[in-house]
C-alpha angles and dihedrals in degrees: 000000000000091000092051092046090050093052090050093051093048094046091081094251122152121212123221096180130029127183112187128187104190097198090058097059140061107194115203125220087249090061091049089051092051093047090052092053097042100060093166091070093078099019094101098037111142105163122045126177121184121190102201104200117193092237095054120130107250094208094054095044092046092049093052093044090053090054090048092048089055103040105026111061099139097071110140096173122046125177125185111190132185094022115189127188096219104067120125115275090247091065094049090049089051091051092050090050094052091051093048094047094063120107095209118359107187103170128038129176128185117189118184127224126237091286094066097231120232097172119066102175096222096310096113096039088055086078085080084085090059096044095119096051107032112113106161134031130183122193119184133177096356138126101231114236136191088273086073092066086083085084087077089069095051098096096176095049109130108165127043118180120187118186125182095337134148129218093029087156089081092064118100124180141135106227146160098224129034123184121182124181122176143139087254125007117213103199092205088070094061102035092098091058092048091049094046093046092046114148090005094067109098105156125044129172121177118183114183099179106186107021140026115272111275119231090017095163089055090050095049093046091050093050091048093048103038109021112052096144100067110138097174122042126175118172126177120200102007124143124243095244132157087249091055091049090050090053093053091049090050094054098085094170097050112134103162125041126176121181124191116174145145120275107281133174110233130189115245089235091059091053092049090051093047092049090054092050095056107117119251088235093065115119104158129047124177114191097156093121098026130107085226090075089076088060097043093125091057092044096051093044090059100034122108097171112121096241117187097174125038119181120193137154098237145347095212103168144037092248092062094042090051091051089052095050092046090051090053091051093046101042100028096200105091111111107160136032119189115205123180097197120059115258127236107263094243093049091045092053092051096046095047090062087073110024141023114251115220138180111264096240090055095058105032114113118207127201 
């Protein structure tokens, strides 16, 4: 492998993307010498992913990072995966240097190892040097520390993704897009981000995988009071409360709505009221994992939103299919319906006179 790599380096090639798994390689001194002489190899590198295994050889990793720091200064996307808090100081210093050496770093990802790191030894705070260019940050499997307060200074930051992290309440940023995935979301930990983002926030995805969202009333009230400009909203495990319906009615710029909730028995009157509250800007409605799907006929019969995309799990009877076709005739905007379960042939034939049926995964829109 070293010989092949050496030939590649010396061929005059220039990399644009480089994914490196340190534990899988043993770089010889000859390769380091070749990399040092052929500066063009990394000179156009834009996308760098480093998998920092706990058993990596610090000397090898540090030597390669020094070459990257010198020769690869145009990286726009940097991903550090498998981050552990117990590396040698030399490695942390090398990581800091490569961050600071970039001319315009736009995307940064930090993915913790099995130990769920809470100490970052200056690596995250080094993003201060990129505060004018950073646009997107992903943090996964970490316990957020005071270093993360550097996000406050990233004035052009647009997207913040937080996955399976603790201490999110320490994060402060004003952003356009917020994505939070966790086993259980405590809304009180993200309120400060929502308030600080305020009218700037346009896209919000909250996925609470194992339990309902904690402090949900606080979340809904904050969104209603501070974030009126949301155009994309996806919430997993939220109740179908009056407060939630009021929020949806208040989001007068909403275009994409995805609801995932536990099975819940809802009064027909509630469904009718909710349908009438749907904003006239709404174009995309995903009810594939929502209890509302069972009431799709009532919802469509009372909906005036100009939907273009409707995503459901099934259309299992003539009553629901009839409501769908009547909605198409009345509103005249619906183009695509995504159904996960195969339709009865007769229902399918009737529905296809008015809309195009598509597989769910070809229509679904993620945040």
